[in-house]
VEXBA-72523 format. One record per residue (C-alpha): z, x, y; residue number from 1. Coordinates in steps of 0.2 Angstrom, whole numbers. Example, Ala and Ser with C-alpha at 12.3 -4.5 7.8 and 13.67 -1.06 7.14 Angstrom:
! VEXBA-72523
<rec <39, 62, -22>, 1>
<rec <36, 68, -5>, 2>
//
This chain:
! VEXBA-72523
<rec <-902, -3, -309>, 1>
<rec <-921, -2, -308>, 2>
<rec <-923, 9, -324>, 3>
<rec <-925, -8, -334>, 4>
<rec <-935, -5, -351>, 5>
<rec <-948, -18, -358>, 6>
<rec <-954, -19, -374>, 7>
<rec <-974, -22, -378>, 8>
<rec <-981, -28, -395>, 9>
<rec <-999, -23, -397>, 10>
<rec <-1008, -32, -412>, 11>
<rec <-1026, -24, -417>, 12>
<rec <-1037, -29, -432>, 13>
<rec <-1045, -16, -442>, 14>
<rec <-1059, -22, -451>, 15>
<rec <-1065, -14, -467>, 16>
<rec <-1079, 1, -467>, 17>
<rec <-1097, -3, -476>, 18>
<rec <-1103, 14, -480>, 19>
<rec <-1122, 14, -481>, 20>
<rec <-1127, 29, -492>, 21>
<rec <-1146, 31, -491>, 22>
<rec <-1156, 44, -503>, 23>
<rec <-1167, 53, -491>, 24>
<rec <-1175, 63, -502>, 25>
<rec <-1195, 66, -507>, 26>
<rec <-1194, 54, -522>, 27>
<rec <-1192, 39, -511>, 28>
<rec <-1207, 42, -504>, 29>
<rec <-1216, 48, -519>, 30>
<rec <-1213, 32, -526>, 31>
<rec <-1220, 23, -510>, 32>
<rec <-1202, 15, -507>, 33>
<rec <-1200, 21, -488>, 34>
<rec <-1203, 1, -481>, 35>
<rec <-1191, -5, -495>, 36>
<rec <-1177, 6, -491>, 37>
<rec <-1177, 1, -473>, 38>
<rec <-1180, -17, -477>, 39>
<rec <-1162, -16, -487>, 40>
<rec <-1153, -6, -474>, 41>
<rec <-1159, -18, -460>, 42>
<rec <-1156, -33, -471>, 43>
<rec <-1138, -28, -470>, 44>
<rec <-1136, -21, -454>, 45>
<rec <-1142, -36, -446>, 46>
<rec <-1133, -50, -455>, 47>
<rec <-1121, -57, -444>, 48>
<rec <-1108, -61, -456>, 49>
<rec <-1109, -44, -463>, 50>
<rec <-1104, -37, -448>, 51>
<rec <-1092, -46, -443>, 52>
<rec <-1082, -44, -458>, 53>
<rec <-1087, -25, -459>, 54>
<rec <-1087, -10, -449>, 55>
<rec <-1104, -3, -454>, 56>
<rec <-1109, 16, -456>, 57>
<rec <-1124, 23, -462>, 58>
<rec <-1126, 40, -469>, 59>
<rec <-1143, 48, -478>, 60>
<rec <-1142, 62, -489>, 61>
<rec <-1154, 74, -499>, 62>
<rec <-1145, 91, -505>, 63>
<rec <-1133, 87, -489>, 64>
<rec <-1125, 72, -481>, 65>
<rec <-1127, 68, -462>, 66>
<rec <-1125, 52, -452>, 67>
<rec <-1140, 42, -450>, 68>
<rec <-1152, 47, -437>, 69>
<rec <-1169, 43, -442>, 70>
<rec <-1176, 42, -459>, 71>
<rec <-1190, 55, -465>, 72>
<rec <-1190, 53, -485>, 73>
<rec <-1193, 74, -484>, 74>
<rec <-1177, 81, -494>, 75>
<rec <-1184, 93, -505>, 76>
<rec <-1167, 89, -518>, 77>
<rec <-1156, 76, -521>, 78>
<rec <-1137, 80, -524>, 79>
<rec <-1129, 61, -526>, 80>
<rec <-1112, 68, -532>, 81>
<rec <-1111, 76, -517>, 82>
<rec <-1113, 62, -507>, 83>
<rec <-1102, 51, -514>, 84>
<rec <-1088, 64, -514>, 85>
<rec <-1091, 67, -495>, 86>
<rec <-1090, 47, -491>, 87>
<rec <-1074, 45, -501>, 88>
<rec <-1067, 59, -492>, 89>
<rec <-1074, 52, -475>, 90>
<rec <-1066, 35, -478>, 91>
<rec <-1050, 41, -486>, 92>
<rec <-1035, 29, -485>, 93>
<rec <-1047, 15, -480>, 94>
<rec <-1057, 0, -487>, 95>
<rec <-1074, 5, -489>, 96>
<rec <-1084, -1, -503>, 97>
<rec <-1101, 10, -504>, 98>
<rec <-1119, 2, -504>, 99>
<rec <-1130, 17, -512>, 100>
<rec <-1147, 15, -510>, 101>
<rec <-1157, 27, -521>, 102>
<rec <-1169, 27, -535>, 103>
<rec <-1154, 37, -545>, 104>
<rec <-1165, 53, -548>, 105>
<rec <-1154, 68, -544>, 106>
<rec <-1159, 86, -545>, 107>
<rec <-1145, 97, -542>, 108>
<rec <-1124, 94, -541>, 109>
<rec <-1113, 89, -556>, 110>
<rec <-1118, 73, -564>, 111>
<rec <-1113, 59, -553>, 112>
<rec <-1113, 46, -568>, 113>
<rec <-1093, 53, -571>, 114>
<rec <-1087, 54, -553>, 115>
<rec <-1071, 46, -551>, 116>
<rec <-1073, 37, -533>, 117>
<rec <-1058, 29, -525>, 118>
<rec <-1071, 16, -516>, 119>
<rec <-1081, 3, -527>, 120>
<rec <-1099, 7, -527>, 121>
<rec <-1114, -6, -526>, 122>
<rec <-1129, 4, -530>, 123>
<rec <-1146, -4, -524>, 124>
<rec <-1160, 2, -536>, 125>
<rec <-1177, 7, -527>, 126>
<rec <-1192, 13, -537>, 127>
<rec <-1201, 8, -552>, 128>
<rec <-1189, 2, -565>, 129>
<rec <-1204, 0, -580>, 130>
<rec <-1205, 14, -594>, 131>
<rec <-1223, 23, -594>, 132>
<rec <-1230, 34, -606>, 133>
<rec <-1226, 52, -600>, 134>
<rec <-1227, 70, -605>, 135>
<rec <-1218, 83, -594>, 136>
<rec <-1213, 101, -594>, 137>
<rec <-1194, 99, -593>, 138>
<rec <-1188, 118, -595>, 139>
<rec <-1196, 135, -594>, 140>
<rec <-1188, 151, -598>, 141>
<rec <-1194, 169, -597>, 142>
<rec <-1187, 185, -593>, 143>
<rec <-1190, 191, -574>, 144>
<rec <-1196, 208, -581>, 145>
<rec <-1206, 217, -596>, 146>
<rec <-1213, 234, -600>, 147>
<rec <-1231, 236, -598>, 148>
<rec <-1242, 234, -614>, 149>
<rec <-1227, 225, -621>, 150>
<rec <-1225, 208, -628>, 151>
<rec <-1213, 195, -618>, 152>
<rec <-1206, 179, -624>, 153>
<rec <-1209, 163, -614>, 154>
<rec <-1201, 146, -621>, 155>
<rec <-1205, 132, -615>, 156>
<rec <-1196, 113, -618>, 157>
<rec <-1208, 99, -618>, 158>
<rec <-1204, 82, -617>, 159>
<rec <-1212, 64, -623>, 160>
<rec <-1207, 46, -616>, 161>
<rec <-1217, 33, -624>, 162>
<rec <-1220, 21, -640>, 163>
<rec <-1234, 29, -648>, 164>
<rec <-1239, 44, -659>, 165>
<rec <-1248, 56, -647>, 166>
<rec <-1257, 73, -647>, 167>
<rec <-1260, 86, -634>, 168>
<rec <-1262, 103, -629>, 169>
<rec <-1250, 116, -621>, 170>
<rec <-1260, 132, -612>, 171>
<rec <-1253, 144, -603>, 172>
<rec <-1267, 153, -590>, 173>
<rec <-1267, 168, -578>, 174>
<rec <-1280, 168, -563>, 175>
<rec <-1289, 153, -571>, 176>
<rec <-1290, 162, -590>, 177>
<rec <-1282, 155, -605>, 178>
<rec <-1270, 167, -612>, 179>
<rec <-1261, 155, -624>, 180>
<rec <-1263, 137, -631>, 181>
<rec <-1256, 127, -644>, 182>
<rec <-1258, 107, -648>, 183>
<rec <-1242, 99, -650>, 184>
<rec <-1237, 82, -655>, 185>
<rec <-1226, 68, -652>, 186>
<rec <-1220, 52, -659>, 187>
<rec <-1206, 40, -655>, 188>
<rec <-1194, 49, -666>, 189>
<rec <-1199, 67, -660>, 190>
<rec <-1199, 66, -640>, 191>
<rec <-1196, 85, -638>, 192>
<rec <-1206, 102, -643>, 193>
<rec <-1200, 119, -642>, 194>
<rec <-1214, 130, -640>, 195>
<rec <-1211, 149, -640>, 196>
<rec <-1227, 159, -634>, 197>
<rec <-1227, 179, -635>, 198>
<rec <-1238, 186, -620>, 199>
<rec <-1243, 204, -619>, 200>
<rec <-1241, 213, -602>, 201>
<rec <-1256, 222, -596>, 202>
<rec <-1254, 226, -577>, 203>
<rec <-1242, 234, -568>, 204>
<rec <-1232, 224, -554>, 205>
<rec <-1228, 204, -551>, 206>
<rec <-1240, 194, -563>, 207>
<rec <-1241, 176, -561>, 208>
<rec <-1245, 161, -575>, 209>
<rec <-1246, 143, -576>, 210>
<rec <-1241, 133, -590>, 211>
<rec <-1248, 115, -593>, 212>
<rec <-1248, 101, -603>, 213>
<rec <-1265, 91, -604>, 214>
<rec <-1262, 71, -598>, 215>
<rec <-1260, 59, -611>, 216>
<rec <-1268, 41, -610>, 217>
<rec <-1260, 28, -597>, 218>
<rec <-1250, 42, -591>, 219>
<rec <-1245, 40, -572>, 220>
<rec <-1236, 54, -567>, 221>
<rec <-1245, 72, -569>, 222>
<rec <-1236, 82, -559>, 223>
<rec <-1222, 85, -570>, 224>
<rec <-1238, 92, -583>, 225>
<rec <-1237, 109, -574>, 226>
<rec <-1226, 123, -569>, 227>
<rec <-1229, 140, -562>, 228>
<rec <-1218, 157, -567>, 229>
<rec <-1220, 174, -563>, 230>
<rec <-1215, 192, -572>, 231>
<rec <-1211, 207, -563>, 232>
<rec <-1222, 221, -576>, 233>
<rec <-1215, 239, -573>, 234>
<rec <-1219, 255, -581>, 235>
<rec <-1201, 262, -583>, 236>
<rec <-1185, 260, -591>, 237>
<rec <-1167, 262, -586>, 238>
<rec <-1156, 268, -599>, 239>
<rec <-1137, 270, -597>, 240>
<rec <-1124, 278, -608>, 241>
<rec <-1108, 271, -609>, 242>
<rec <-1095, 282, -616>, 243>
<rec <-1077, 277, -619>, 244>
<rec <-1062, 284, -631>, 245>
<rec <-1056, 266, -632>, 246>
<rec <-1059, 247, -636>, 247>
<rec <-1058, 235, -621>, 248>
<rec <-1064, 219, -614>, 249>
<rec <-1072, 228, -598>, 250>
<rec <-1087, 237, -611>, 251>
<rec <-1093, 221, -615>, 252>
<rec <-1092, 213, -598>, 253>
<rec <-1101, 230, -591>, 254>
<rec <-1114, 229, -604>, 255>
<rec <-1118, 211, -600>, 256>
<rec <-1118, 213, -583>, 257>
<rec <-1132, 230, -582>, 258>
<rec <-1141, 222, -597>, 259>
<rec <-1145, 205, -586>, 260>
<rec <-1159, 214, -578>, 261>
<rec <-1171, 216, -593>, 262>
<rec <-1178, 234, -587>, 263>
<rec <-1159, 242, -591>, 264>
<rec <-1151, 244, -608>, 265>
<rec <-1134, 251, -612>, 266>
<rec <-1127, 260, -627>, 267>
<rec <-1110, 260, -629>, 268>
<rec <-1104, 277, -639>, 269>
<rec <-1087, 282, -642>, 270>
<rec <-1085, 300, -637>, 271>
<rec <-1080, 307, -653>, 272>
<rec <-1096, 300, -660>, 273>
<rec <-1107, 305, -645>, 274>
<rec <-1124, 318, -653>, 275>
<rec <-1136, 314, -643>, 276>
<rec <-1142, 324, -626>, 277>
<rec <-1138, 318, -609>, 278>
<rec <-1155, 318, -604>, 279>
<rec <-1160, 303, -612>, 280>
<rec <-1151, 293, -601>, 281>
<rec <-1152, 290, -582>, 282>
<rec <-1136, 285, -577>, 283>
<rec <-1119, 290, -587>, 284>
<rec <-1103, 278, -587>, 285>
<rec <-1087, 287, -591>, 286>
<rec <-1073, 273, -596>, 287>
<rec <-1056, 280, -597>, 288>
<rec <-1060, 300, -599>, 289>
<rec <-1046, 311, -608>, 290>
<rec <-1050, 328, -613>, 291>
<rec <-1061, 324, -628>, 292>
<rec <-1073, 322, -612>, 293>
<rec <-1073, 340, -608>, 294>
<rec <-1089, 344, -614>, 295>
<rec <-1099, 330, -606>, 296>
<rec <-1091, 331, -589>, 297>
<rec <-1097, 350, -590>, 298>
<rec <-1114, 345, -595>, 299>
<rec <-1114, 331, -581>, 300>
<rec <-1109, 346, -569>, 301>
<rec <-1122, 359, -574>, 302>
<rec <-1136, 345, -575>, 303>
<rec <-1132, 337, -559>, 304>
<rec <-1133, 320, -567>, 305>
<rec <-1127, 303, -559>, 306>
<rec <-1113, 294, -566>, 307>
<rec <-1099, 281, -566>, 308>
<rec <-1081, 285, -568>, 309>
<rec <-1070, 269, -573>, 310>
<rec <-1051, 273, -573>, 311>
<rec <-1036, 263, -581>, 312>
<rec <-1021, 265, -590>, 313>
<rec <-1026, 276, -604>, 314>
<rec <-1036, 288, -592>, 315>
<rec <-1030, 306, -591>, 316>
<rec <-1029, 312, -573>, 317>
<rec <-1021, 329, -577>, 318>
<rec <-1039, 331, -585>, 319>
<rec <-1050, 325, -572>, 320>
<rec <-1040, 334, -558>, 321>
<rec <-1043, 348, -567>, 322>
<rec <-1063, 345, -567>, 323>
<rec <-1064, 345, -549>, 324>
<rec <-1074, 330, -548>, 325>
<rec <-1070, 329, -528>, 326>
<rec <-1056, 318, -530>, 327>
<rec <-1038, 320, -536>, 328>
<rec <-1024, 308, -539>, 329>
<rec <-1005, 314, -541>, 330>
<rec <-1003, 300, -554>, 331>
<rec <-987, 294, -564>, 332>
<rec <-986, 286, -581>, 333>
<rec <-981, 270, -573>, 334>
<rec <-996, 258, -569>, 335>
<rec <-999, 247, -554>, 336>
<rec <-1010, 232, -550>, 337>
<rec <-1023, 235, -537>, 338>
<rec <-1031, 219, -528>, 339>
<rec <-1048, 221, -519>, 340>
<rec <-1052, 222, -501>, 341>
<rec <-1069, 220, -496>, 342>
<rec <-1078, 233, -483>, 343>
<rec <-1090, 225, -472>, 344>
<rec <-1095, 241, -465>, 345>
<rec <-1102, 247, -482>, 346>
<rec <-1120, 255, -479>, 347>
<rec <-1124, 264, -496>, 348>
<rec <-1135, 247, -503>, 349>
<rec <-1134, 231, -497>, 350>
<rec <-1120, 221, -506>, 351>
<rec <-1113, 204, -500>, 352>
<rec <-1095, 198, -501>, 353>
<rec <-1092, 189, -516>, 354>
<rec <-1075, 183, -514>, 355>
<rec <-1068, 201, -519>, 356>
<rec <-1051, 198, -509>, 357>
<rec <-1047, 184, -521>, 358>
<rec <-1053, 190, -539>, 359>
<rec <-1038, 197, -552>, 360>
<rec <-1031, 215, -548>, 361>
<rec <-1037, 230, -557>, 362>
<rec <-1022, 240, -568>, 363>
<rec <-1023, 259, -565>, 364>
<rec <-1008, 274, -564>, 365>
<rec <-1000, 273, -550>, 366>
<rec <-1000, 287, -537>, 367>
<rec <-1008, 295, -521>, 368>
<rec <-1028, 298, -522>, 369>
<rec <-1035, 312, -512>, 370>
<rec <-1054, 312, -509>, 371>
<rec <-1062, 329, -503>, 372>
<rec <-1080, 325, -502>, 373>
<rec <-1091, 313, -491>, 374>
<rec <-1091, 295, -497>, 375>
<rec <-1092, 278, -496>, 376>
<rec <-1080, 262, -500>, 377>
<rec <-1086, 247, -503>, 378>
<rec <-1069, 240, -509>, 379>
<rec <-1051, 246, -502>, 380>
<rec <-1034, 244, -513>, 381>
<rec <-1023, 229, -509>, 382>
<rec <-1006, 230, -517>, 383>
<rec <-994, 214, -516>, 384>
<rec <-1004, 210, -499>, 385>
<rec <-1004, 226, -490>, 386>
<rec <-1021, 236, -490>, 387>
<rec <-1021, 255, -492>, 388>
<rec <-1033, 266, -484>, 389>
<rec <-1037, 271, -504>, 390>
<rec <-1052, 266, -510>, 391>
<rec <-1054, 254, -527>, 392>
<rec <-1073, 257, -528>, 393>
<rec <-1081, 271, -521>, 394>
<rec <-1100, 281, -520>, 395>
<rec <-1103, 298, -517>, 396>
<rec <-1120, 306, -515>, 397>
<rec <-1118, 326, -513>, 398>
<rec <-1130, 339, -519>, 399>
<rec <-1144, 326, -525>, 400>
<rec <-1132, 320, -537>, 401>
<rec <-1125, 301, -535>, 402>
<rec <-1108, 294, -543>, 403>
<rec <-1096, 282, -542>, 404>
<rec <-1078, 277, -544>, 405>
<rec <-1069, 262, -548>, 406>
<rec <-1050, 264, -550>, 407>
<rec <-1043, 252, -562>, 408>
<rec <-1048, 243, -578>, 409>
<rec <-1048, 225, -581>, 410>
<rec <-1066, 222, -573>, 411>
<rec <-1071, 208, -586>, 412>
<rec <-1058, 197, -577>, 413>
<rec <-1070, 198, -561>, 414>
<rec <-1084, 193, -571>, 415>
<rec <-1075, 179, -579>, 416>
<rec <-1066, 173, -560>, 417>
<rec <-1086, 174, -555>, 418>
<rec <-1090, 161, -567>, 419>
<rec <-1076, 150, -563>, 420>
<rec <-1080, 148, -545>, 421>
<rec <-1097, 147, -547>, 422>
<rec <-1103, 141, -565>, 423>
<rec <-1113, 156, -566>, 424>
<rec <-1112, 175, -569>, 425>
<rec <-1126, 178, -559>, 426>
<rec <-1117, 184, -543>, 427>
<rec <-1106, 196, -552>, 428>
<rec <-1120, 203, -563>, 429>
<rec <-1131, 206, -547>, 430>
<rec <-1115, 215, -540>, 431>
<rec <-1115, 227, -555>, 432>
<rec <-1132, 228, -553>, 433>
<rec <-1134, 234, -536>, 434>
<rec <-1123, 248, -541>, 435>
<rec <-1132, 252, -557>, 436>
<rec <-1148, 253, -547>, 437>
<rec <-1140, 263, -534>, 438>
<rec <-1133, 276, -546>, 439>
<rec <-1146, 277, -559>, 440>
<rec <-1160, 283, -546>, 441>
<rec <-1165, 299, -541>, 442>
<rec <-1177, 295, -528>, 443>
<rec <-1173, 297, -510>, 444>
<rec <-1168, 281, -502>, 445>
<rec <-1179, 272, -490>, 446>
<rec <-1174, 269, -473>, 447>
<rec <-1182, 250, -474>, 448>
<rec <-1176, 241, -490>, 449>
<rec <-1183, 222, -491>, 450>
<rec <-1173, 208, -502>, 451>
<rec <-1188, 193, -506>, 452>
<rec <-1191, 183, -520>, 453>
<rec <-1208, 182, -529>, 454>
<rec <-1209, 163, -532>, 455>
<rec <-1203, 150, -522>, 456>
<rec <-1206, 129, -525>, 457>
<rec <-1213, 119, -512>, 458>
<rec <-1205, 114, -497>, 459>
<rec <-1191, 126, -500>, 460>
<rec <-1184, 136, -486>, 461>
<rec <-1191, 156, -489>, 462>
<rec <-1176, 168, -485>, 463>
<rec <-1180, 187, -483>, 464>
<rec <-1167, 200, -480>, 465>
<rec <-1170, 217, -474>, 466>
<rec <-1158, 232, -473>, 467>
<rec <-1162, 246, -460>, 468>
<rec <-1155, 263, -458>, 469>
<rec <-1156, 277, -446>, 470>
<rec <-1160, 294, -449>, 471>
<rec <-1143, 297, -457>, 472>
<rec <-1143, 283, -466>, 473>
<rec <-1131, 274, -457>, 474>
<rec <-1136, 254, -453>, 475>
<rec <-1145, 254, -437>, 476>
<rec <-1140, 236, -429>, 477>
<rec <-1151, 242, -413>, 478>
<rec <-1167, 240, -422>, 479>
<rec <-1180, 224, -420>, 480>
<rec <-1188, 219, -436>, 481>
<rec <-1203, 208, -438>, 482>
<rec <-1212, 200, -452>, 483>
<rec <-1231, 196, -454>, 484>
<rec <-1234, 184, -466>, 485>
<rec <-1252, 182, -470>, 486>
<rec <-1259, 168, -481>, 487>
<rec <-1271, 174, -495>, 488>
<rec <-1283, 161, -494>, 489>
<rec <-1286, 156, -477>, 490>
<rec <-1280, 172, -469>, 491>
<rec <-1270, 164, -457>, 492>
<rec <-1256, 174, -449>, 493>
<rec <-1238, 170, -445>, 494>
<rec <-1226, 183, -436>, 495>
<rec <-1206, 180, -436>, 496>
<rec <-1193, 190, -428>, 497>
<rec <-1177, 195, -439>, 498>
<rec <-1161, 192, -434>, 499>
<rec <-1145, 202, -436>, 500>
<rec <-1133, 193, -449>, 501>
<rec <-1116, 204, -452>, 502>
<rec <-1125, 221, -458>, 503>
<rec <-1142, 214, -461>, 504>
<rec <-1158, 207, -454>, 505>
<rec <-1163, 190, -460>, 506>
<rec <-1176, 177, -458>, 507>
<rec <-1180, 159, -464>, 508>
<rec <-1197, 151, -463>, 509>
<rec <-1199, 133, -467>, 510>
<rec <-1215, 121, -470>, 511>
<rec <-1225, 136, -477>, 512>
<rec <-1240, 127, -487>, 513>
<rec <-1242, 131, -507>, 514>
<rec <-1252, 146, -508>, 515>
<rec <-1251, 164, -511>, 516>
<rec <-1245, 176, -496>, 517>
<rec <-1244, 196, -493>, 518>
<rec <-1232, 200, -480>, 519>
<rec <-1227, 216, -469>, 520>
<rec <-1210, 220, -461>, 521>
<rec <-1211, 232, -447>, 522>
<rec <-1198, 239, -438>, 523>
<rec <-1203, 237, -418>, 524>
<rec <-1207, 257, -410>, 525>
<rec <-1205, 266, -427>, 526>
<rec <-1218, 270, -440>, 527>
<rec <-1210, 262, -454>, 528>
<rec <-1214, 246, -463>, 529>
<rec <-1213, 239, -480>, 530>
<rec <-1227, 226, -491>, 531>
<rec <-1223, 214, -503>, 532>
<rec <-1230, 199, -508>, 533>
<rec <-1225, 180, -513>, 534>
<rec <-1232, 163, -521>, 535>
<rec <-1227, 147, -515>, 536>
<rec <-1230, 134, -530>, 537>
<rec <-1236, 115, -529>, 538>
<rec <-1220, 112, -538>, 539>
<rec <-1211, 99, -530>, 540>
<rec <-1195, 92, -541>, 541>
<rec <-1194, 77, -533>, 542>
<rec <-1209, 73, -539>, 543>
<rec <-1206, 76, -557>, 544>
<rec <-1200, 58, -560>, 545>
<rec <-1208, 42, -569>, 546>
<rec <-1196, 29, -563>, 547>
<rec <-1178, 25, -555>, 548>
<rec <-1163, 30, -566>, 549>
<rec <-1156, 13, -569>, 550>
<rec <-1145, 18, -583>, 551>
<rec <-1135, 30, -574>, 552>
<rec <-1134, 20, -559>, 553>
<rec <-1127, 6, -570>, 554>
<rec <-1114, 16, -577>, 555>
<rec <-1109, 22, -560>, 556>
<rec <-1107, 5, -552>, 557>
<rec <-1095, 0, -570>, 558>
<rec <-1085, 15, -569>, 559>
<rec <-1081, 13, -551>, 560>
<rec <-1078, -6, -552>, 561>
<rec <-1095, -11, -541>, 562>
<rec <-1111, -20, -546>, 563>
<rec <-1128, -15, -548>, 564>
<rec <-1142, -24, -538>, 565>
<rec <-1160, -20, -536>, 566>
<rec <-1170, -21, -520>, 567>
<rec <-1174, -40, -521>, 568>
<rec <-1155, -45, -524>, 569>
<rec <-1148, -40, -506>, 570>
<rec <-1143, -58, -503>, 571>
<rec <-1132, -56, -520>, 572>
<rec <-1126, -41, -514>, 573>
<rec <-1121, -45, -498>, 574>
<rec <-1113, -65, -504>, 575>
<rec <-1103, -52, -516>, 576>
<rec <-1097, -43, -501>, 577>
<rec <-1092, -58, -491>, 578>
<rec <-1083, -67, -506>, 579>
<rec <-1074, -50, -512>, 580>
<rec <-1057, -53, -508>, 581>
<rec <-1051, -35, -509>, 582>
<rec <-1061, -31, -493>, 583>
<rec <-1049, -38, -481>, 584>
<rec <-1045, -35, -461>, 585>
<rec <-1029, -28, -459>, 586>
<rec <-1017, -32, -444>, 587>
<rec <-1008, -19, -437>, 588>
<rec <-994, -21, -424>, 589>
<rec <-988, -7, -413>, 590>
<rec <-971, -8, -403>, 591>
<rec <-969, 2, -388>, 592>
<rec <-955, 3, -375>, 593>
<rec <-958, 7, -355>, 594>
<rec <-948, 11, -341>, 595>
<rec <-950, -1, -327>, 596>
<rec <-949, 13, -316>, 597>
<rec <-965, 18, -322>, 598>
<rec <-973, 3, -316>, 599>
<rec <-978, 7, -300>, 600>
<rec <-983, -10, -292>, 601>
<rec <-966, -16, -298>, 602>
<rec <-957, -1, -290>, 603>
<rec <-966, -3, -275>, 604>
<rec <-963, -24, -273>, 605>
<rec <-945, -18, -276>, 606>
<rec <-943, -6, -263>, 607>
<rec <-953, -18, -251>, 608>
<rec <-939, -31, -253>, 609>
<rec <-926, -19, -251>, 610>
<rec <-935, -12, -234>, 611>
<rec <-937, -29, -228>, 612>
<rec <-919, -36, -232>, 613>
<rec <-912, -21, -220>, 614>
<rec <-924, -24, -207>, 615>
<rec <-919, -44, -207>, 616>
<rec <-900, -39, -208>, 617>
<rec <-904, -27, -193>, 618>
<rec <-913, -39, -184>, 619>
<rec <-898, -54, -184>, 620>
<rec <-885, -40, -182>, 621>
<rec <-879, -42, -199>, 622>
<rec <-877, -24, -200>, 623>
//
């Protein structure tokens, strides 16, 4: 009787969202537009009509995007495309126009001109839009390695913006001494010049050079006239012999990856045509060997040469089993596709997971693999989602001989997969380079290994990784590592501890001023350390622009069905936002039903009335 249901209608108004996307990079402060940006934000955020119509949300971006807490205009990179994508995703299924406050100069990321934004974008240009005469070093290409007393090329692309014919001088210097110079001419019809300088390596080790182009008349920005680069001069070269009995795309992929490090060269020779001595090479790669490899394998065993063996559908496993190399496969003439599973406990050398679990499978003959000697497994086999205990890639180090085993053909697909994922071959090439470096070296392994760059741009984060093992060359996570960084000019030293990250030690240092630095990494409590040096350049990519990029911002506005405004047109922008009928408030009505018994005060009143009736009737004798 009292379980009556009541129906409620609740109406709410959902205002459209106005996303203020603010450029917080160094280029804003370089153009001295800090106050202009804040004035634009304040004008929009404090306008009563705007706040009545929109819910305002503010975001700041550099290389990453975040909700605005405070603006510093100190971010070292600008990624406009990522910021727009992030806001579109965050405001998904909403009416949410975007006001982009920026100079339009992007330093990393996809070209934002071609973004398909679901929300209309209204760029507000800050920064000087006037074109000034300017010469700059747009790009500098140089190999990271060179051999002592050899010449190495330096390719420099110079660009000019201006309306007159000009002549200036390009030069390269080392420790203040000019090692190359050339006069270059520009004109309105010739705005780009490519200079190729051939320099000579005279000293072993990391050598620093400075490329510069002289200032022209009325040039406003000269910070883009100079760029520093480094070359690691080495006194040795690694020669790799790749022997094969068949033609396969893997051969080219391995050659390109190994030779991506210019201190290594690869010769691909058919086994039937090989007449040289294996003593001429530091590493031998045996690709899908058969009985024709008998003499080579005998010499490898006799000379104790390091080698990498790659198998596949054409491999003669009966022959390999006879050679007693420490592994045996009971193979049949049926092939199988083997996926990869990364082993994070691999300790032979430092190798990060490149997403090995997702790479295309390798093809090899099916059969059970038995390994009879000590080995380390980097990748395990995976068949149709089931992980096996057998390795897909393993390394061996016995009797002063290093060797490796890749069980399957098709590694060229891994290189292509890496490019599709990262738009670069660098990760895969580094992986093959790490394997090659380990197998080609006969030096006794160091217990402490350091991974650090030799050159860092200004205001960047200095990331240094270390790998430390115990006396048995097992990774020692108990160790405490510390790095001491010293400024070569001021002798000011900074000590920073390392943190344990997976199977390595890592540290990050920020806010170091430009200059030359030396460092020493020390294992506390042990007499083990490693020295190195690096340079922080004055180069700041955010300071390379002479004006705001109004052309690309205009194309972005047109493509997203928005409009472009300048910082002195904020009133017109707000008028457009207020009068645009596509930005409307949505009224939502929700219907709910509630049992009367859930309303406790009504239930209590009903019970009180029933009780009162009972007592009254009792009192008057009605019951």
